[in-house]
DRENVEX-165158 format. One record per residue (C-alpha): residue in one letter; x, y, z. Coordinates in Angstrom, 2 decimals. Layout:
resn = A	X = X	Y = Y	Z = Z
...
This chain:
resn = M	X = 3.18	Y = 16.16	Z = -2.71
resn = G	X = 4.04	Y = 12.60	Z = -3.75
resn = F	X = 3.92	Y = 11.54	Z = -0.08
resn = L	X = 0.55	Y = 13.28	Z = 0.40
resn = G	X = -0.75	Y = 11.76	Z = -2.82
resn = V	X = 0.07	Y = 8.22	Z = -1.69
resn = A	X = -1.41	Y = 9.00	Z = 1.74
resn = N	X = -4.63	Y = 10.23	Z = 0.11
resn = A	X = -4.78	Y = 7.18	Z = -2.12
resn = Y	X = -4.52	Y = 4.82	Z = 0.85
resn = I	X = -6.94	Y = 6.82	Z = 2.98
resn = M	X = -9.62	Y = 6.60	Z = 0.29
resn = R	X = -8.83	Y = 2.93	Z = -0.32
resn = A	X = -8.80	Y = 1.89	Z = 3.35
resn = C	X = -11.50	Y = 4.00	Z = 5.00
resn = L	X = -14.17	Y = 1.49	Z = 3.91
resn = S	X = -12.41	Y = -1.19	Z = 5.99
resn = I	X = -13.31	Y = 0.59	Z = 9.21
resn = A	X = -16.55	Y = 2.24	Z = 8.01
resn = I	X = -18.00	Y = -1.15	Z = 7.06
resn = V	X = -18.09	Y = -2.00	Z = 10.77
resn = R	X = -20.80	Y = 0.68	Z = 11.11
resn = M	X = -22.44	Y = 0.07	Z = 7.72
resn = V	X = -23.49	Y = -3.53	Z = 8.39
resn = K	X = -26.14	Y = -4.68	Z = 10.86
resn = P	X = -24.74	Y = -5.14	Z = 14.37
resn = V	X = -23.74	Y = -8.69	Z = 15.23
resn = T	X = -25.94	Y = -10.44	Z = 17.79
resn = H	X = -23.60	Y = -11.80	Z = 20.47
resn = D	X = -24.55	Y = -15.09	Z = 22.09
resn = E	X = -23.77	Y = -14.99	Z = 25.79
resn = T	X = -23.44	Y = -18.79	Z = 25.83
resn = L	X = -20.21	Y = -18.40	Z = 23.87
resn = S	X = -18.48	Y = -16.59	Z = 26.72
resn = S	X = -17.15	Y = -19.88	Z = 28.11
resn = D	X = -15.48	Y = -20.69	Z = 24.78
resn = S	X = -11.77	Y = -19.85	Z = 25.05
resn = S	X = -11.63	Y = -19.08	Z = 21.34
resn = V	X = -14.17	Y = -16.25	Z = 21.70
resn = C	X = -13.33	Y = -13.07	Z = 23.62
resn = P	X = -15.96	Y = -11.67	Z = 26.03
resn = Y	X = -18.11	Y = -8.95	Z = 24.51
resn = V	X = -18.60	Y = -5.58	Z = 26.18
resn = E	X = -21.61	Y = -3.65	Z = 24.88
resn = E	X = -20.72	Y = -0.23	Z = 23.45
resn = H	X = -23.05	Y = 2.58	Z = 24.43
resn = L	X = -23.68	Y = 4.78	Z = 21.42
resn = S	X = -24.67	Y = 8.42	Z = 21.67
resn = T	X = -28.38	Y = 9.07	Z = 21.98
resn = N	X = -28.60	Y = 10.80	Z = 18.61
resn = T	X = -27.07	Y = 7.87	Z = 16.69
resn = T	X = -29.35	Y = 6.83	Z = 13.83
resn = I	X = -29.75	Y = 3.63	Z = 11.84
resn = T	X = -27.45	Y = 5.22	Z = 9.24
resn = S	X = -24.53	Y = 5.29	Z = 11.67
resn = T	X = -25.18	Y = 1.95	Z = 13.37
resn = G	X = -25.57	Y = 0.12	Z = 10.06
resn = G	X = -28.47	Y = -1.37	Z = 8.17
resn = Y	X = -26.87	Y = -3.55	Z = 5.48
resn = D	X = -27.25	Y = -7.30	Z = 5.83
resn = W	X = -23.86	Y = -8.34	Z = 4.43
resn = D	X = -22.30	Y = -11.53	Z = 5.81
resn = E	X = -18.55	Y = -12.04	Z = 6.19
resn = S	X = -18.18	Y = -13.47	Z = 2.68
resn = T	X = -20.02	Y = -10.52	Z = 1.10
resn = Q	X = -17.93	Y = -8.06	Z = 3.09
resn = G	X = -14.81	Y = -9.85	Z = 1.84
resn = M	X = -15.96	Y = -9.44	Z = -1.77
resn = I	X = -16.70	Y = -5.74	Z = -1.25
resn = L	X = -13.31	Y = -5.11	Z = 0.37
resn = S	X = -11.38	Y = -7.04	Z = -2.28
resn = A	X = -13.26	Y = -5.57	Z = -5.28
resn = F	X = -10.97	Y = -2.53	Z = -5.37
resn = Y	X = -8.01	Y = -4.69	Z = -6.35
resn = Y	X = -9.75	Y = -6.20	Z = -9.38
resn = G	X = -9.69	Y = -2.76	Z = -10.97
resn = Y	X = -6.37	Y = -1.81	Z = -9.41
resn = I	X = -4.45	Y = -4.62	Z = -11.12
resn = V	X = -5.72	Y = -3.72	Z = -14.60
resn = T	X = -4.30	Y = -0.18	Z = -14.96
resn = H	X = -0.79	Y = -0.74	Z = -13.59
resn = I	X = 0.96	Y = -1.53	Z = -16.87
resn = P	X = -1.04	Y = 1.03	Z = -18.92
resn = G	X = -0.26	Y = 3.57	Z = -16.19
resn = G	X = 3.45	Y = 2.75	Z = -16.33
resn = L	X = 3.54	Y = 3.05	Z = -20.11
resn = L	X = 1.62	Y = 6.35	Z = -20.08
resn = A	X = 3.91	Y = 7.79	Z = -17.40
resn = Q	X = 6.96	Y = 6.59	Z = -19.31
resn = R	X = 5.73	Y = 8.28	Z = -22.50
resn = Y	X = 3.98	Y = 11.43	Z = -21.23
resn = G	X = 5.36	Y = 11.87	Z = -17.71
resn = G	X = 4.03	Y = 10.99	Z = -14.28
resn = K	X = 2.31	Y = 14.24	Z = -13.31
resn = H	X = -1.06	Y = 13.89	Z = -15.02
resn = T	X = -0.98	Y = 10.09	Z = -15.01
resn = M	X = -0.86	Y = 10.13	Z = -11.22
resn = G	X = -3.00	Y = 13.24	Z = -10.74
resn = L	X = -5.97	Y = 12.02	Z = -12.76
resn = G	X = -5.77	Y = 8.65	Z = -11.00
resn = I	X = -6.13	Y = 10.27	Z = -7.56
resn = F	X = -8.86	Y = 12.58	Z = -8.88
resn = S	X = -10.98	Y = 9.66	Z = -10.05
resn = T	X = -10.44	Y = 7.84	Z = -6.74
resn = A	X = -11.64	Y = 10.92	Z = -4.86
resn = L	X = -14.70	Y = 11.19	Z = -7.10
resn = F	X = -15.72	Y = 7.57	Z = -6.48
resn = T	X = -15.10	Y = 8.00	Z = -2.75
resn = L	X = -17.57	Y = 10.89	Z = -2.71
resn = L	X = -20.10	Y = 8.72	Z = -4.55
resn = T	X = -19.85	Y = 5.79	Z = -2.09
resn = P	X = -22.68	Y = 6.93	Z = 0.25
resn = W	X = -24.98	Y = 7.27	Z = -2.78
resn = I	X = -24.14	Y = 3.85	Z = -4.19
resn = A	X = -24.06	Y = 1.72	Z = -1.00
resn = P	X = -27.87	Y = 1.87	Z = -0.43
resn = M	X = -28.33	Y = 0.33	Z = -3.89
resn = G	X = -26.83	Y = -2.95	Z = -2.64
resn = A	X = -23.62	Y = -4.94	Z = -2.48
resn = V	X = -23.27	Y = -5.45	Z = -6.25
resn = P	X = -23.34	Y = -1.73	Z = -7.19
resn = L	X = -20.86	Y = -1.02	Z = -4.37
resn = I	X = -18.56	Y = -3.77	Z = -5.67
resn = I	X = -18.71	Y = -2.20	Z = -9.16
resn = L	X = -17.90	Y = 1.22	Z = -7.69
resn = R	X = -14.89	Y = -0.20	Z = -5.85
resn = V	X = -13.64	Y = -1.84	Z = -9.06
resn = L	X = -13.85	Y = 1.54	Z = -10.83
resn = M	X = -12.02	Y = 3.18	Z = -7.94
resn = G	X = -9.24	Y = 0.62	Z = -8.31
resn = L	X = -8.98	Y = 1.33	Z = -12.04
resn = G	X = -8.24	Y = 4.98	Z = -11.26
resn = E	X = -5.74	Y = 4.35	Z = -8.49
resn = G	X = -3.81	Y = 1.67	Z = -10.38
resn = T	X = -1.71	Y = 4.33	Z = -12.12
resn = T	X = -0.39	Y = 5.83	Z = -8.86
resn = F	X = 2.73	Y = 3.79	Z = -8.10
resn = P	X = 3.98	Y = 3.38	Z = -11.70
resn = A	X = 3.62	Y = 7.14	Z = -12.29
resn = L	X = 5.30	Y = 7.94	Z = -8.99
resn = S	X = 8.25	Y = 5.67	Z = -9.78
resn = T	X = 8.68	Y = 7.47	Z = -13.10
resn = L	X = 8.70	Y = 10.82	Z = -11.27
resn = L	X = 11.20	Y = 9.60	Z = -8.66
resn = A	X = 13.55	Y = 8.43	Z = -11.41
resn = Q	X = 13.63	Y = 12.06	Z = -12.63
resn = W	X = 13.90	Y = 13.72	Z = -9.23
resn = A	X = 15.74	Y = 11.38	Z = -6.81
resn = P	X = 19.56	Y = 11.16	Z = -7.01
resn = P	X = 20.87	Y = 7.58	Z = -6.50
resn = L	X = 22.45	Y = 8.28	Z = -3.09
resn = E	X = 19.24	Y = 9.92	Z = -1.86
resn = R	X = 16.95	Y = 7.30	Z = -3.37
resn = C	X = 16.25	Y = 5.36	Z = -0.15
resn = K	X = 15.51	Y = 8.52	Z = 1.82
resn = L	X = 13.25	Y = 10.13	Z = -0.79
resn = G	X = 11.66	Y = 6.87	Z = -1.93
resn = S	X = 10.92	Y = 5.80	Z = 1.65
resn = L	X = 9.48	Y = 9.24	Z = 2.42
resn = V	X = 7.14	Y = 9.16	Z = -0.57
resn = F	X = 6.05	Y = 5.52	Z = -0.30
resn = A	X = 5.63	Y = 5.88	Z = 3.47
resn = G	X = 2.46	Y = 7.73	Z = 2.59
resn = V	X = 1.02	Y = 4.19	Z = 2.64
resn = Q	X = 1.38	Y = 4.04	Z = 6.42
resn = I	X = 0.27	Y = 7.60	Z = 7.15
resn = G	X = -2.73	Y = 7.10	Z = 4.87
resn = T	X = -3.63	Y = 3.94	Z = 6.77
resn = V	X = -3.09	Y = 5.69	Z = 10.12
resn = L	X = -5.37	Y = 8.57	Z = 9.19
resn = A	X = -7.96	Y = 6.29	Z = 7.56
resn = S	X = -8.16	Y = 4.18	Z = 10.71
resn = A	X = -7.68	Y = 6.66	Z = 13.55
resn = I	X = -9.58	Y = 9.69	Z = 12.25
resn = S	X = -12.28	Y = 7.57	Z = 10.60
resn = G	X = -12.80	Y = 5.87	Z = 13.95
resn = F	X = -13.45	Y = 9.21	Z = 15.64
resn = I	X = -15.65	Y = 10.41	Z = 12.78
resn = L	X = -17.75	Y = 7.25	Z = 13.08
resn = A	X = -18.06	Y = 7.71	Z = 16.85
resn = Y	X = -19.83	Y = 11.06	Z = 16.41
resn = L	X = -21.16	Y = 11.28	Z = 12.83
resn = P	X = -23.09	Y = 9.01	Z = 10.45
resn = W	X = -20.85	Y = 6.75	Z = 8.36
resn = P	X = -21.31	Y = 8.70	Z = 5.05
resn = A	X = -19.27	Y = 11.56	Z = 6.62
resn = V	X = -16.13	Y = 9.41	Z = 6.33
resn = F	X = -16.40	Y = 9.27	Z = 2.54
resn = Y	X = -17.41	Y = 12.92	Z = 2.11
resn = I	X = -14.50	Y = 14.17	Z = 4.21
resn = W	X = -11.78	Y = 12.01	Z = 2.66
resn = G	X = -13.10	Y = 12.44	Z = -0.89
resn = G	X = -13.00	Y = 16.22	Z = -0.38
resn = V	X = -9.42	Y = 16.04	Z = 0.87
resn = G	X = -8.47	Y = 14.03	Z = -2.24
resn = M	X = -9.98	Y = 16.70	Z = -4.50
resn = A	X = -8.05	Y = 19.45	Z = -2.69
resn = W	X = -4.80	Y = 17.52	Z = -3.15
resn = F	X = -5.47	Y = 17.20	Z = -6.90
resn = V	X = -5.78	Y = 20.98	Z = -7.30
resn = L	X = -2.46	Y = 21.58	Z = -5.47
resn = W	X = -0.75	Y = 18.81	Z = -7.43
resn = C	X = -1.71	Y = 20.42	Z = -10.75
resn = L	X = -0.38	Y = 23.80	Z = -9.60
resn = L	X = 2.85	Y = 22.75	Z = -7.87
resn = C	X = 4.30	Y = 19.62	Z = -9.49
resn = Y	X = 6.09	Y = 18.88	Z = -12.77
resn = N	X = 7.33	Y = 15.87	Z = -14.71
resn = D	X = 11.06	Y = 16.63	Z = -14.51
resn = P	X = 13.47	Y = 19.40	Z = -13.43
resn = S	X = 13.70	Y = 20.88	Z = -16.93
resn = S	X = 9.97	Y = 21.60	Z = -17.09
resn = H	X = 9.81	Y = 23.11	Z = -13.59
resn = P	X = 9.50	Y = 26.93	Z = -13.87
resn = F	X = 10.81	Y = 27.79	Z = -10.39
resn = I	X = 13.75	Y = 25.41	Z = -9.87
resn = S	X = 17.09	Y = 27.08	Z = -9.12
resn = Q	X = 20.00	Y = 26.68	Z = -11.50
resn = K	X = 22.11	Y = 25.25	Z = -8.68
resn = E	X = 19.60	Y = 22.48	Z = -8.01
resn = K	X = 19.21	Y = 21.77	Z = -11.72
resn = E	X = 22.99	Y = 21.40	Z = -12.09
resn = Y	X = 23.12	Y = 19.10	Z = -9.05
resn = L	X = 20.37	Y = 16.87	Z = -10.43
resn = S	X = 22.01	Y = 16.83	Z = -13.86
resn = K	X = 25.29	Y = 15.72	Z = -12.29
resn = T	X = 23.83	Y = 13.04	Z = -9.99
resn = I	X = 21.02	Y = 11.63	Z = -12.16
resn = G	X = 22.61	Y = 12.30	Z = -15.54
resn = A	X = 19.89	Y = 14.50	Z = -17.03
resn = T	X = 17.20	Y = 16.94	Z = -15.96
resn = E	X = 14.79	Y = 16.01	Z = -18.74
resn = R	X = 12.99	Y = 12.76	Z = -19.45
resn = D	X = 14.51	Y = 10.79	Z = -22.30
resn = K	X = 11.49	Y = 10.46	Z = -24.57
resn = D	X = 13.60	Y = 8.49	Z = -27.07
resn = V	X = 15.08	Y = 5.90	Z = -24.73
resn = G	X = 13.84	Y = 3.15	Z = -27.02
resn = G	X = 11.03	Y = 0.63	Z = -26.82
resn = T	X = 10.35	Y = -1.16	Z = -23.56
resn = P	X = 12.56	Y = -4.30	Z = -23.50
resn = W	X = 9.71	Y = -6.58	Z = -22.49
resn = L	X = 11.48	Y = -9.86	Z = -23.23
resn = A	X = 14.55	Y = -8.89	Z = -21.21
resn = I	X = 12.39	Y = -7.68	Z = -18.31
resn = L	X = 10.26	Y = -10.82	Z = -18.27
resn = K	X = 13.37	Y = -13.03	Z = -18.42
resn = S	X = 15.08	Y = -11.16	Z = -15.57
resn = P	X = 15.50	Y = -13.20	Z = -12.32
resn = A	X = 15.89	Y = -9.89	Z = -10.44
resn = V	X = 12.49	Y = -8.66	Z = -11.64
resn = W	X = 10.78	Y = -11.98	Z = -10.95
resn = S	X = 12.22	Y = -12.30	Z = -7.44
resn = L	X = 11.23	Y = -8.71	Z = -6.65
resn = T	X = 7.72	Y = -9.34	Z = -7.98
resn = I	X = 7.25	Y = -12.49	Z = -5.89
resn = A	X = 8.65	Y = -10.78	Z = -2.78
resn = E	X = 6.24	Y = -7.88	Z = -3.33
resn = V	X = 3.31	Y = -10.30	Z = -3.58
resn = G	X = 4.33	Y = -11.69	Z = -0.19
resn = H	X = 4.83	Y = -8.26	Z = 1.34
resn = D	X = 1.47	Y = -7.07	Z = 0.02
resn = W	X = -0.26	Y = -10.19	Z = 1.33
resn = G	X = 0.83	Y = -9.23	Z = 4.82
resn = L	X = 0.12	Y = -5.53	Z = 4.34
resn = Y	X = -3.31	Y = -5.94	Z = 2.73
resn = T	X = -4.37	Y = -8.57	Z = 5.27
resn = M	X = -3.71	Y = -6.03	Z = 8.01
resn = V	X = -4.96	Y = -2.92	Z = 6.20
resn = T	X = -8.21	Y = -4.55	Z = 5.12
resn = D	X = -8.95	Y = -6.86	Z = 8.02
resn = L	X = -7.23	Y = -5.58	Z = 11.18
resn = P	X = -10.20	Y = -3.27	Z = 11.99
resn = K	X = -12.51	Y = -6.29	Z = 11.60
resn = Y	X = -10.29	Y = -8.36	Z = 13.92
resn = M	X = -10.24	Y = -5.61	Z = 16.54
resn = N	X = -14.03	Y = -5.27	Z = 16.29
resn = D	X = -15.23	Y = -8.86	Z = 15.76
resn = V	X = -12.69	Y = -10.75	Z = 17.89
resn = M	X = -11.24	Y = -8.32	Z = 20.44
resn = H	X = -14.46	Y = -6.23	Z = 20.68
resn = F	X = -12.82	Y = -2.82	Z = 20.91
resn = K	X = -15.12	Y = 0.19	Z = 20.77
resn = I	X = -15.22	Y = 1.92	Z = 17.37
resn = S	X = -13.08	Y = 4.88	Z = 18.48
resn = Q	X = -10.54	Y = 2.55	Z = 20.15
resn = N	X = -10.61	Y = 0.31	Z = 17.09
resn = G	X = -9.56	Y = 3.19	Z = 14.83
resn = V	X = -6.63	Y = 4.23	Z = 17.03
resn = L	X = -5.34	Y = 0.71	Z = 17.72
resn = S	X = -5.72	Y = -0.34	Z = 14.08
resn = A	X = -3.72	Y = 2.75	Z = 13.11
resn = L	X = -0.92	Y = 2.42	Z = 15.66
resn = P	X = 1.02	Y = -0.35	Z = 13.82
resn = Y	X = 1.18	Y = 1.82	Z = 10.69
resn = L	X = 2.35	Y = 4.88	Z = 12.61
resn = V	X = 5.28	Y = 2.85	Z = 13.97
resn = M	X = 5.88	Y = 1.40	Z = 10.48
resn = W	X = 6.01	Y = 4.94	Z = 9.08
resn = L	X = 8.59	Y = 6.07	Z = 11.65
resn = V	X = 10.70	Y = 2.97	Z = 11.00
resn = S	X = 10.55	Y = 3.42	Z = 7.20
resn = I	X = 11.63	Y = 7.08	Z = 7.40
resn = L	X = 14.50	Y = 6.25	Z = 9.75
resn = L	X = 15.63	Y = 3.26	Z = 7.67
resn = G	X = 15.55	Y = 5.32	Z = 4.47
resn = Y	X = 18.05	Y = 7.75	Z = 6.00
resn = V	X = 20.21	Y = 4.96	Z = 7.49
resn = A	X = 20.25	Y = 2.96	Z = 4.25
resn = D	X = 21.49	Y = 5.99	Z = 2.28
resn = K	X = 24.27	Y = 6.53	Z = 4.85
resn = I	X = 25.28	Y = 2.86	Z = 4.58
resn = Q	X = 25.47	Y = 3.22	Z = 0.80
resn = Q	X = 27.45	Y = 6.47	Z = 0.96
resn = R	X = 30.02	Y = 4.88	Z = 3.27
resn = E	X = 30.05	Y = 1.66	Z = 1.22
resn = L	X = 29.62	Y = -0.47	Z = 4.37
resn = V	X = 27.47	Y = -3.04	Z = 2.56
resn = G	X = 26.91	Y = -3.64	Z = -1.14
resn = I	X = 23.62	Y = -2.38	Z = -2.56
resn = T	X = 22.31	Y = -5.88	Z = -3.33
resn = N	X = 23.09	Y = -7.28	Z = 0.13
resn = L	X = 21.62	Y = -4.17	Z = 1.77
resn = R	X = 18.32	Y = -4.61	Z = -0.07
resn = K	X = 18.18	Y = -8.31	Z = 0.89
resn = I	X = 18.97	Y = -7.74	Z = 4.58
resn = L	X = 16.31	Y = -5.05	Z = 4.95
resn = A	X = 13.72	Y = -7.10	Z = 3.04
resn = T	X = 14.36	Y = -10.13	Z = 5.27
resn = I	X = 13.85	Y = -8.16	Z = 8.48
resn = G	X = 10.75	Y = -6.59	Z = 6.90
resn = A	X = 9.27	Y = -10.05	Z = 6.25
resn = F	X = 10.25	Y = -12.03	Z = 9.36
resn = G	X = 9.42	Y = -9.34	Z = 11.96
resn = P	X = 5.75	Y = -8.82	Z = 10.97
resn = A	X = 5.20	Y = -12.55	Z = 10.46
resn = V	X = 6.36	Y = -13.36	Z = 14.00
resn = G	X = 4.47	Y = -10.40	Z = 15.49
resn = V	X = 1.03	Y = -11.29	Z = 14.14
resn = V	X = 1.37	Y = -14.99	Z = 15.00
resn = L	X = 2.34	Y = -14.16	Z = 18.58
resn = A	X = -0.62	Y = -11.75	Z = 18.76
resn = S	X = -2.95	Y = -14.62	Z = 17.87
resn = Y	X = -1.59	Y = -16.58	Z = 20.86
resn = A	X = -2.03	Y = -13.63	Z = 23.24
resn = G	X = -5.68	Y = -14.57	Z = 23.68
resn = C	X = -8.00	Y = -11.79	Z = 24.80
resn = D	X = -5.30	Y = -9.66	Z = 26.45
resn = K	X = -6.11	Y = -6.45	Z = 24.59
resn = T	X = -2.97	Y = -4.59	Z = 25.66
resn = L	X = -0.59	Y = -7.40	Z = 24.68
resn = V	X = -2.38	Y = -7.96	Z = 21.36
resn = A	X = -2.09	Y = -4.26	Z = 20.49
resn = V	X = 1.63	Y = -4.22	Z = 21.44
resn = L	X = 2.46	Y = -7.32	Z = 19.39
resn = F	X = 0.62	Y = -6.05	Z = 16.31
resn = T	X = 2.34	Y = -2.67	Z = 16.65
resn = V	X = 5.88	Y = -4.01	Z = 17.13
resn = G	X = 5.46	Y = -6.74	Z = 14.51
resn = M	X = 4.08	Y = -4.47	Z = 11.80
resn = G	X = 6.66	Y = -1.82	Z = 12.67
resn = F	X = 9.28	Y = -4.17	Z = 11.23
resn = M	X = 7.51	Y = -4.03	Z = 7.86
resn = G	X = 8.91	Y = -0.49	Z = 7.58
resn = F	X = 12.24	Y = -2.12	Z = 6.61
resn = C	X = 10.71	Y = -3.04	Z = 3.24
resn = Y	X = 10.48	Y = 0.58	Z = 2.12
resn = A	X = 14.24	Y = 1.00	Z = 1.79
resn = S	X = 14.43	Y = -2.33	Z = -0.01
resn = L	X = 11.50	Y = -3.69	Z = -2.04
resn = R	X = 9.81	Y = -0.34	Z = -2.67
resn = V	X = 12.87	Y = 1.34	Z = -4.21
resn = N	X = 14.33	Y = -1.74	Z = -5.92
resn = S	X = 12.63	Y = -1.02	Z = -9.26
resn = L	X = 14.60	Y = 2.25	Z = -9.37
resn = D	X = 17.80	Y = 0.28	Z = -8.74
resn = L	X = 17.17	Y = -2.18	Z = -11.54
resn = S	X = 16.20	Y = 0.31	Z = -14.25
resn = P	X = 15.81	Y = 4.08	Z = -13.80
resn = N	X = 14.58	Y = 4.37	Z = -17.41
resn = F	X = 11.85	Y = 1.75	Z = -17.03
resn = A	X = 11.14	Y = 2.10	Z = -13.31
resn = G	X = 7.49	Y = 2.91	Z = -14.01
resn = T	X = 7.00	Y = -0.25	Z = -16.06
resn = I	X = 8.78	Y = -2.45	Z = -13.52
resn = M	X = 6.78	Y = -0.91	Z = -10.69
resn = A	X = 3.64	Y = -1.60	Z = -12.72
resn = I	X = 4.55	Y = -5.28	Z = -12.99
resn = V	X = 5.67	Y = -5.58	Z = -9.38
resn = N	X = 2.95	Y = -3.57	Z = -7.66
resn = G	X = 0.27	Y = -4.83	Z = -10.03
resn = S	X = 1.18	Y = -8.43	Z = -9.22
resn = G	X = 1.15	Y = -7.52	Z = -5.53
resn = S	X = -2.44	Y = -6.37	Z = -5.86
resn = V	X = -3.42	Y = -10.01	Z = -6.42
resn = S	X = -2.84	Y = -10.33	Z = -2.68
resn = G	X = -5.38	Y = -7.55	Z = -2.11
resn = M	X = -7.89	Y = -9.48	Z = -4.22
resn = V	X = -7.39	Y = -12.85	Z = -2.56
resn = A	X = -6.55	Y = -12.05	Z = 1.09
resn = P	X = -9.91	Y = -10.45	Z = 2.13
resn = L	X = -11.85	Y = -13.24	Z = 0.38
resn = L	X = -9.79	Y = -15.90	Z = 2.15
resn = V	X = -10.18	Y = -14.17	Z = 5.51
resn = G	X = -13.95	Y = -14.01	Z = 4.99
resn = Q	X = -14.05	Y = -17.75	Z = 4.22
resn = L	X = -11.76	Y = -18.75	Z = 7.10
resn = T	X = -13.42	Y = -16.67	Z = 9.83
resn = P	X = -17.19	Y = -17.30	Z = 9.66
resn = N	X = -17.43	Y = -17.52	Z = 13.48
resn = K	X = -14.99	Y = -14.68	Z = 14.21
resn = S	X = -13.01	Y = -16.81	Z = 16.67
resn = L	X = -9.39	Y = -16.59	Z = 17.75
resn = L	X = -8.66	Y = -20.06	Z = 16.42
resn = E	X = -9.94	Y = -19.14	Z = 12.95
resn = W	X = -7.88	Y = -15.95	Z = 12.88
resn = R	X = -4.79	Y = -17.85	Z = 14.08
resn = V	X = -4.93	Y = -19.86	Z = 10.84
resn = V	X = -5.09	Y = -16.56	Z = 8.89
resn = F	X = -1.94	Y = -15.28	Z = 10.62
resn = W	X = -0.03	Y = -18.55	Z = 10.12
resn = I	X = -0.80	Y = -18.35	Z = 6.40
resn = M	X = 0.53	Y = -14.79	Z = 6.43
resn = F	X = 3.68	Y = -16.04	Z = 8.20
resn = G	X = 4.33	Y = -18.68	Z = 5.54
resn = I	X = 3.72	Y = -16.37	Z = 2.57
resn = L	X = 5.88	Y = -13.51	Z = 3.90
resn = N	X = 8.89	Y = -15.72	Z = 4.61
resn = G	X = 8.51	Y = -18.07	Z = 1.65
resn = T	X = 8.47	Y = -15.28	Z = -0.92
resn = N	X = 11.39	Y = -13.53	Z = 0.79
resn = V	X = 13.58	Y = -16.62	Z = 0.30
resn = L	X = 13.32	Y = -16.17	Z = -3.47
resn = F	X = 14.35	Y = -12.52	Z = -3.16
resn = I	X = 17.40	Y = -13.57	Z = -1.15
resn = M	X = 18.34	Y = -16.09	Z = -3.84
resn = F	X = 17.76	Y = -14.03	Z = -7.00
resn = G	X = 17.29	Y = -10.37	Z = -6.04
resn = S	X = 19.66	Y = -7.59	Z = -7.16
resn = G	X = 20.32	Y = -3.94	Z = -6.46
resn = E	X = 22.38	Y = -3.28	Z = -9.61
resn = V	X = 21.28	Y = -1.47	Z = -12.78
resn = Q	X = 20.40	Y = -4.13	Z = -15.34
resn = P	X = 21.98	Y = -4.23	Z = -18.85
resn = W	X = 18.60	Y = -3.74	Z = -20.54
resn = N	X = 18.10	Y = -0.34	Z = -18.84
resn = E	X = 19.33	Y = 1.36	Z = -22.07
resn = P	X = 18.12	Y = -0.78	Z = -24.98
resn = K	X = 18.91	Y = 1.89	Z = -27.58
resn = K	X = 22.55	Y = 2.12	Z = -26.43
resn = E	X = 22.81	Y = -1.65	Z = -26.19
resn = K	X = 21.49	Y = -2.01	Z = -29.74
resn = E	X = 23.95	Y = 0.59	Z = -31.06
resn = E	X = 26.87	Y = -1.15	Z = -29.38
resn = T	X = 25.80	Y = -4.49	Z = -30.86
resn = T	X = 25.64	Y = -2.91	Z = -34.34
resn = L	X = 29.15	Y = -1.40	Z = -33.95
resn = N	X = 30.58	Y = -4.73	Z = -32.80
resn = Q	X = 29.08	Y = -6.46	Z = -35.83
resn = M	X = 30.75	Y = -3.89	Z = -38.12
């Protein structure tokens, strides 16, 4: 259910990225540009005879306006991370996460009603949607700390957080087919309805910790008690050690690495459909499938690496800190090289699709490293750390679409090449800091109450 919740969250977040291709007025292509090597030849797409102005788009939003609409989500998203982490830490992750997804689904359903009012009301709606979804990852980290044994953490964490890729796959591929045959509002009605259905099941099936679960077997409860240390949330763990967290090099390096990772991820999630449409000129149904393919490969890689990483830990082949750093480095360098090479592949559609797919597939290595590292550092405050880390990463979601909109006014290959080189530098530059200062060990401030008691005893 955690996996499906993350998938739903990303579907509802990302479906606008491909739907906006149909929402805006069609671009008028100048045939005189066909001799320009930085512009790919355009092939006119023949729409079905019953396609209306609603499905072909009627909104006069330029690239800059589209960038603001696509980035607006993250302005709300960043705000509720820390409150979400604190609420999950105090009251549990179930309702903190559930209500966040519920509100996202509600605003998704409202999108077709708000878009005709103009760009500004749609931007406000997207900000509100971000406010709701900002609680998702902090709450989920709190739940994983209660349910995932340390030697199964990579496998379970990668499985749950890999909902990001599946959500993006479904948002791109299925939305592309929906848009090929139905008016664009159908995308938001369908995915908003799916989000509402998930919320009902989540309320019925999921619980904050093993002790509160009415159907868990005694054998499983004993196993979790032995491996995690308790089957009930410690509601009296002590106050959040903010000063120690904010002074921690491990937390800072993880936060900066996550900003870099999210820059690459959000650039692709938000703008790959636009690149495939505006530069490569794929048909809308092809656009959805090819924009989704990199994330399908990333999902498979993340699931496989989660299993492999746990096996490496169990056999003590590599220390936990070095393992996290190795996987994070592959997860940064591989995508960076892939997208840059794709920008030099010109208008070869097959080669471009292959390079994007292989390159972004390597980003799956980050899910057994950066995504689970907050659980390594502090199981007790994993929600708060995830709030800081993932909330900071959302800055990338705010800035990247705006920057892409400013850098690509003519939708040319040369303009997009600059975008991908920037992505290359940010991914690898931030990863260097994680290599230098990152850690996979539980930090001393994980149990502030115990630490305070020991200090008092020593003073006596």
